N, C-alpha and C positions, 0 to 999 in steps of 0.2 A: 320736516323732511319733505322733499319735493318728489312727487310721483310722476314718472314719465311713461305713459301708456303707449307711446308711438312705437318703440322697438318691439314690444310684445305683440301689438296689433299688426305690425308689418310681417313679423314671423308667422303669425296665425294666417294672415291673408296669403302669404307665399305658400304655405303648406296646403291650403284649401285650393289654390289655383294649380298646383302641380298634380298631374295625373298619377295614379298609383303605378307602381313598377309593372304590374301585369298589363296595364293599359299601354304603357310605353313600349312593351315588347309585342303587342298584338300585331298579327299580320307578318311577322318576320320569322323565319326559320330559326330554330334554336342553333346557336353557334356550335360547330363541331369542336371537340376538345383539341387542344393544341398538341397533346401527347396521347399516345394510345396506352391503355391498360393491357398488359400482356401477361402470359404465363409461359413458363418453360421449365425444363429440368436440367440439372448439371451437377458438377462436383464443386464443393466449397473449398476455396483456397485462400490463404493469407499471404500477402506479399509486402515487402518493403519495411522500412523503419521510419516513421511509425507505420504499423501494419494497416493495410487496407484489405477489404474483403472482396473476393472475386468469385464469379461462377464460371468455371472452366468446363471444357468439353460439353458445352450447353447445346441443346437442340434449338432449332430456329424458333423464335418466339411466336406464339399464337395470340392474336387479339382476342380478348375476353371481356367479360363484364366485371364491374367492381364487386366487392364483397369477399366473403371467405370461401374456401373450397368446400364443396360438399363431398361426402364419402365416396360417391361414384367416381368423381374426378381423381381423388387420391388413389383409389384402387386401380383405376385405369393407368395412372402414371406409374404405379408400382409394377404393373404387368408389362407395359409397352415402352417405357423409357429406354432409349439407346443413346450412347455417347454421340455428341454432335461436334461441330467444329467452331462454334461461336464462343466468345468470351465476353463477360459483362462485369464491369466494376459495380459492386453492390453498394448502394448508399441507403441511409436510413436503417442501419443494421442493429442499433442498440437494443431495441425491444425484442429482437430475436436471438440475442446472445444469452448466456447464462447470467445469473445474478451478479457474479464477480465481473464478468465482461461488461455488463451494463454500467456498473458503478465506476469502471475505469474508462468509460466513454465520455470524452469531453468533460463537462462540468457536472455530470449527473450526480456524483457523490456530494456535491455542495447542497443539493436540494432533495436527495433521496437517501433514506436510511435503509440499511440492509433488510430490515423487516418490512419495508414498504415496496421492495422491488417487484415489478410486474414484468418479467421477461420470460419468454417461452423456452429458451434453451435449444431451439430447433436448428440454429445456425452454428454448426461445428465443422472445423476443418476436417477434410477427408471424408465427408459424408455426401451422399447424393440427396438432393432436395428438389422439391417442386416449389417454385416461387411465383409470386404474382406482384406486379408493381407497375409503375409508370416508366415506360421506355423513353429514355433520353438518348436519341441516336444522333448526337451532334458532337462535333469536336473530334479529337483524336481517338477517343474510346467510347464505346457504347456503355451506357449505365442503366441500371434498373433501380428506381427508388422504391424500396420494398413496402408492400402493404400486407403480405402474407407469406409465410414460409412453413413448409411441412417436410420433415425428413421422410424419405421413402426407402432409404437403405443406409446402414451405418458405415458403409464403405463406398468408395467411388467405383462406378461401373465403367 
């Protein structure tokens, strides 16, 4: 068996000569995100066949930080949310549906069993919700790629 140390040596030398990622970014400002994380309230609706999820009568979205909602934000939304005029197509909805809804989303049933479902059930038609997600304000419709959903009323306001 012939042993060829040259490729391994070349790789090792290449790794040693490359500066670490932190060093490569030194002196430059952190790049601004290409999309904003926003929160808003509105009424959940389903449209079309196959059904798509929408936030209707939504308030103007507010830029916010990533993460879950704290109780103060939820309580404030319950007290102060008023119907708005915006509409958003909601994407990334599967985890916020009920268990049956999640299993009927795309191919989820192929790799998720009913006893393994991790869905919040917060996204239900006819309900007022507080949502957080990535605002995609391009194309013919504005979309929010959901990262958090909390029901604030069981009916639309």
